[in-house]
C-alpha positions as CSV (number, residue, x, y, z in Angstrom):
1,M,-34.9,10.3,-9.8
2,G,-33.4,10.4,-6.4
3,G,-33.6,6.6,-6.1
4,L,-31.9,6.3,-9.5
5,R,-29.0,8.5,-8.4
6,I,-28.6,6.4,-5.2
7,E,-28.5,3.2,-7.3
8,K,-25.9,4.7,-9.7
9,N,-23.8,5.9,-6.8
10,S,-24.0,2.5,-5.1
11,Q,-22.9,0.8,-8.4
12,S,-20.1,3.4,-8.9
13,K,-18.6,2.6,-5.5
14,F,-19.1,-1.1,-5.5
15,L,-16.5,-1.8,-8.2
16,P,-13.7,0.3,-6.6
17,L,-14.4,-1.3,-3.2
18,L,-14.3,-4.8,-4.7
19,L,-11.1,-4.2,-6.8
20,L,-9.3,-2.4,-4.0
21,S,-10.3,-5.2,-1.6
22,L,-8.9,-7.8,-4.0
23,L,-5.8,-5.7,-4.3
24,V,-5.3,-5.9,-0.6
25,V,-5.5,-9.7,-0.8
26,V,-2.8,-9.7,-3.5
27,W,-0.6,-7.4,-1.5
28,G,-1.1,-9.6,1.5
29,T,0.4,-12.6,-0.4
30,T,3.7,-10.6,-0.9
31,F,4.6,-10.7,2.8
32,P,5.2,-14.5,3.1
33,I,6.7,-14.5,-0.4
34,E,9.2,-11.8,0.5
35,K,10.1,-13.7,3.6
36,I,10.9,-16.8,1.5
37,M,12.9,-14.7,-1.0
38,L,14.9,-12.9,1.6
39,E,16.5,-16.3,2.6
40,T,18.4,-16.2,-0.7
41,L,18.3,-12.5,-1.8
42,S,19.1,-9.2,-0.2
43,P,16.3,-6.7,0.4
44,F,17.7,-4.2,-2.1
45,S,18.1,-6.8,-4.7
46,L,14.5,-7.8,-4.3
47,N,13.2,-4.2,-4.5
48,L,15.5,-3.3,-7.5
49,F,14.7,-6.3,-9.7
50,R,11.0,-6.2,-8.8
51,F,10.6,-2.7,-10.1
52,L,13.2,-3.0,-12.9
53,I,11.2,-5.9,-14.3
54,A,8.0,-3.9,-13.8
55,D,9.5,-1.0,-15.8
56,A,10.6,-3.2,-18.6
57,V,7.2,-5.0,-18.9
58,M,5.3,-1.7,-18.8
59,L,7.5,-0.3,-21.6
60,I,6.8,-3.3,-23.8
61,I,3.1,-3.4,-23.2
62,F,2.2,0.2,-22.8
63,F,4.9,2.1,-24.8
64,P,2.4,4.1,-26.9
65,S,0.6,5.4,-23.8
66,I,3.8,6.1,-21.9
67,K,5.3,7.9,-24.9
68,R,2.1,10.0,-25.4
69,D,1.8,11.1,-21.7
70,F,5.4,11.0,-20.6
71,L,6.1,14.8,-20.7
72,S,2.7,15.9,-19.6
73,V,2.7,14.1,-16.2
74,W,6.3,14.0,-15.3
75,Q,6.0,16.3,-12.3
76,S,3.1,14.4,-10.8
77,G,4.7,11.0,-11.6
78,L,8.0,12.2,-10.0
79,L,6.1,13.2,-6.8
80,L,4.3,9.8,-6.6
81,G,7.6,8.0,-7.3
82,I,9.5,9.9,-4.7
83,T,6.9,9.2,-2.0
84,M,6.6,5.5,-2.9
85,G,10.4,5.1,-3.4
86,A,11.2,6.8,-0.1
87,G,8.8,4.5,1.7
88,F,10.5,1.4,0.4
89,V,14.0,2.7,1.2
90,F,13.1,3.9,4.7
91,Q,11.4,0.6,5.4
92,T,14.3,-1.5,4.2
93,W,16.9,0.7,6.0
94,G,14.9,0.7,9.2
95,L,14.8,-3.1,9.3
96,V,18.5,-3.0,9.9
97,Y,18.0,-1.4,13.3
98,T,14.5,-2.6,14.4
99,T,12.5,-5.8,14.6
100,P,10.1,-7.1,11.8
101,A,7.2,-6.8,14.3
102,K,7.9,-3.2,15.1
103,S,8.5,-2.4,11.4
104,G,5.2,-4.0,10.5
105,F,3.4,-2.0,13.2
106,I,4.9,1.4,12.2
107,T,4.6,0.8,8.5
108,S,0.9,-0.2,8.8
109,M,0.3,3.2,10.5
110,Y,0.2,4.8,7.1
111,V,-3.5,3.8,6.9
112,V,-4.0,6.1,9.9
113,F,-1.8,8.9,8.7
114,A,-3.4,9.1,5.2
115,P,-6.8,10.2,6.5
116,I,-5.1,12.9,8.7
117,L,-3.3,14.2,5.6
118,S,-6.5,14.1,3.6
119,F,-8.1,16.2,6.3
120,I,-5.2,18.7,6.1
121,F,-4.7,18.9,2.4
122,E,-8.0,17.8,0.8
123,K,-10.2,19.4,3.5
124,T,-12.0,16.1,3.9
125,K,-14.7,16.1,6.6
126,V,-13.8,13.7,9.5
127,S,-16.8,12.4,11.3
128,V,-16.9,10.9,14.8
129,H,-17.4,7.5,13.3
130,T,-14.3,7.8,11.2
131,I,-12.2,8.9,14.2
132,L,-13.5,6.0,16.3
133,A,-12.8,3.6,13.4
134,L,-9.2,5.0,13.2
135,I,-8.7,4.5,16.9
136,I,-10.0,0.9,16.7
137,A,-7.8,0.2,13.6
138,T,-4.7,1.6,15.3
139,S,-5.3,-0.5,18.4
140,G,-5.9,-3.5,16.2
141,I,-2.6,-2.9,14.3
142,Y,-0.8,-2.6,17.7
143,L,-2.2,-5.8,19.0
144,T,-1.5,-7.6,15.7
145,E,2.1,-6.5,15.3
146,L,3.3,-6.0,18.9
147,S,0.9,-8.3,20.8
148,G,0.5,-5.6,23.5
149,R,4.2,-5.2,24.2
150,I,5.5,-1.8,25.3
151,F,6.8,0.2,22.4
152,E,10.2,1.9,22.7
153,M,11.4,3.9,19.7
154,N,15.0,3.6,18.4
155,F,16.7,4.9,15.2
156,G,15.3,2.1,13.1
157,D,11.8,2.8,14.3
158,F,12.2,6.5,13.4
159,L,13.3,5.5,9.8
160,T,10.2,3.2,9.6
161,F,8.1,6.1,10.8
162,L,9.4,8.2,7.9
163,C,8.4,5.2,5.7
164,A,4.8,5.3,7.0
165,V,4.6,9.0,6.4
166,A,6.0,8.6,2.8
167,F,3.4,5.8,2.1
168,A,0.6,8.0,3.5
169,F,1.6,10.8,1.2
170,Q,1.6,8.4,-1.7
171,V,-2.0,7.4,-0.9
172,L,-3.0,11.0,-0.7
173,L,-1.2,12.0,-3.9
174,M,-2.7,9.0,-5.7
175,T,-6.2,10.4,-5.1
176,V,-5.3,14.0,-5.9
177,L,-3.0,13.5,-8.9
178,T,-5.0,10.8,-10.7
179,K,-8.0,13.1,-10.6
180,K,-5.8,15.8,-12.2
181,H,-4.5,13.4,-14.9
182,E,-7.6,11.4,-15.7
183,G,-6.9,8.6,-18.2
184,K,-3.1,8.8,-17.7
185,E,-2.9,6.4,-14.8
186,I,-0.6,4.0,-16.7
187,T,2.2,6.6,-17.2
188,L,1.9,7.7,-13.6
189,T,2.3,4.1,-12.6
190,F,5.4,3.8,-14.8
191,Y,6.9,6.9,-13.3
192,Q,6.5,5.4,-9.8
193,F,8.4,2.2,-10.7
194,L,11.1,4.2,-12.5
195,V,11.8,6.4,-9.5
196,I,11.8,3.4,-7.1
197,T,14.3,1.6,-9.4
198,V,16.6,4.7,-9.3
199,F,16.1,5.0,-5.5
200,N,17.2,1.4,-4.9
201,L,20.1,1.3,-7.5
202,P,22.8,3.0,-5.3
203,F,21.7,0.9,-2.2
204,Y,22.0,-2.2,-4.3
205,I,25.4,-1.2,-5.7
206,F,27.0,-0.1,-2.4
207,S,25.4,-2.6,0.0
208,G,26.7,-6.0,0.6
209,H,24.6,-8.7,-1.1
210,N,25.3,-12.4,-1.8
211,D,22.3,-13.3,-3.9
212,N,21.6,-17.0,-4.7
213,W,18.8,-17.0,-7.3
214,N,16.7,-20.1,-7.9
215,L,13.6,-20.9,-9.9
216,P,11.1,-20.2,-7.2
217,D,12.7,-16.7,-6.7
218,V,12.3,-16.0,-10.5
219,I,8.6,-17.0,-10.4
220,F,8.0,-15.0,-7.2
221,I,9.7,-11.8,-8.6
222,L,7.7,-12.0,-11.8
223,Y,4.5,-12.4,-9.7
224,M,5.4,-9.4,-7.5
225,A,6.5,-7.3,-10.5
226,I,3.5,-8.0,-12.8
227,V,0.6,-8.8,-10.5
228,A,1.3,-7.0,-7.2
229,S,3.1,-4.0,-8.8
230,I,1.9,-3.3,-12.4
231,I,-1.7,-4.6,-12.1
232,G,-2.0,-3.6,-8.5
233,I,-0.8,0.0,-8.8
234,I,-2.8,0.6,-12.0
235,I,-5.9,-0.6,-10.1
236,Q,-5.0,1.8,-7.2
237,A,-4.5,4.7,-9.7
238,K,-7.8,4.1,-11.5
239,Y,-10.1,3.3,-8.7
240,Q,-8.9,4.9,-5.4
241,K,-9.9,8.3,-6.5
242,R,-13.5,7.1,-6.9
243,I,-14.0,6.4,-3.2
244,G,-11.4,8.9,-1.8
245,T,-8.4,8.7,0.5
246,V,-10.2,8.0,3.7
247,S,-12.3,5.1,2.5
248,S,-9.3,3.6,0.7
249,S,-7.1,3.8,3.8
250,F,-9.6,1.7,5.7
251,I,-9.5,-0.9,3.0
252,Y,-5.7,-0.9,3.0
253,A,-5.9,-1.5,6.8
254,G,-6.8,-5.1,5.8
255,E,-3.3,-5.7,4.3
256,P,-1.7,-7.0,7.6
257,V,-4.8,-9.2,8.1
258,M,-4.3,-10.7,4.6
259,A,-0.6,-11.0,5.2
260,T,-1.3,-13.0,8.3
261,V,-3.8,-15.3,6.6
262,F,-1.3,-16.1,3.8
263,S,1.5,-16.5,6.4
264,V,-0.6,-19.2,8.0
265,L,-1.4,-20.9,4.7
266,I,2.1,-20.6,3.2
267,L,4.5,-20.5,6.1
268,K,2.4,-22.4,8.6
269,S,2.7,-19.5,11.0
270,T,0.8,-19.5,14.3
271,F,-0.7,-16.5,16.1
272,S,-1.6,-15.7,19.6
273,Q,-5.1,-14.8,20.9
274,T,-4.0,-11.2,21.2
275,E,-3.0,-11.0,17.6
276,I,-6.2,-12.6,16.5
277,I,-8.2,-10.0,18.5
278,G,-6.1,-7.3,16.7
279,F,-7.1,-8.8,13.3
280,A,-10.7,-8.8,14.3
281,M,-10.5,-5.1,15.4
282,I,-8.9,-4.1,12.1
283,T,-11.5,-5.9,10.1
284,F,-14.3,-4.4,12.1
285,A,-13.0,-0.9,11.8
286,A,-12.6,-1.2,8.0
287,I,-16.2,-2.6,7.6
288,W,-17.7,0.0,9.9
289,A,-16.0,2.8,8.1
290,Q,-17.1,1.7,4.7
291,L,-20.7,1.1,5.9
292,F,-20.8,4.6,7.4
293,N,-19.3,6.3,4.4
294,F,-21.7,4.5,2.1
295,S,-24.6,5.5,4.4
296,S,-23.5,9.1,4.4
297,S,-23.3,9.2,0.6
298,R,-26.9,7.9,0.4
299,K,-28.1,10.6,2.7
300,E,-26.4,13.3,0.7
301,L,-28.4,12.2,-2.4
């Protein structure tokens, strides 16, 4: 019977690990796509229309579910939306005052902050292996984004730090609140997009933007709204809670690695030896953490 439980536990974790890993691949494609789009669109236009389209598509496809659960999950949906919306706003605002490299480094730190928040609020046990994996992942992110350069914080970096904290809380709340509202993940996802749209609307209205839409932009925005946002966040809402905040965070650490891979393929970007070492460290930390967590779950059974 013990062997049967171990096998079932392995199967129950395999699908979330697979889907969340595929999700990171999809999210990685959005980085070079956004870079292409920002040549003709403002950041707030991109964010606003991405999530406005996501809102509209979800209403069309999932209206019965959203109508049924709208009032019962509004508080949780609002919390998720505020954290995610704040993350996008702080990130975009911070980019006005800091470099893309520093923004990428600080934003990626949400994968380190999330396990810390899980330890504080979920009372998650943090093993020595997890701490070492976090240190390796942090070092890898630093080498990847800053290539070993000295880090000096300015106002834009502080805003981006708030972005990382907001995204870390979103990851934590995604685990906690989707467990609380089992089966209502679609409406929780809709709330997040709705709040992000409202967040970005005043920035879009009052900021200067001279958008020049073209056909590739339309295709890209539909991809980001439907695949990266709707499908992506529903997968996160349904499956992250099955493996927990800490394990999920290590998977999300692969996002800058995937962003780099697709930047090479799409934008023909090149990277230094230091950056490549950083990618390898992030990948190693993520695999190590997942193997150890899986091993621990087997021992518990």
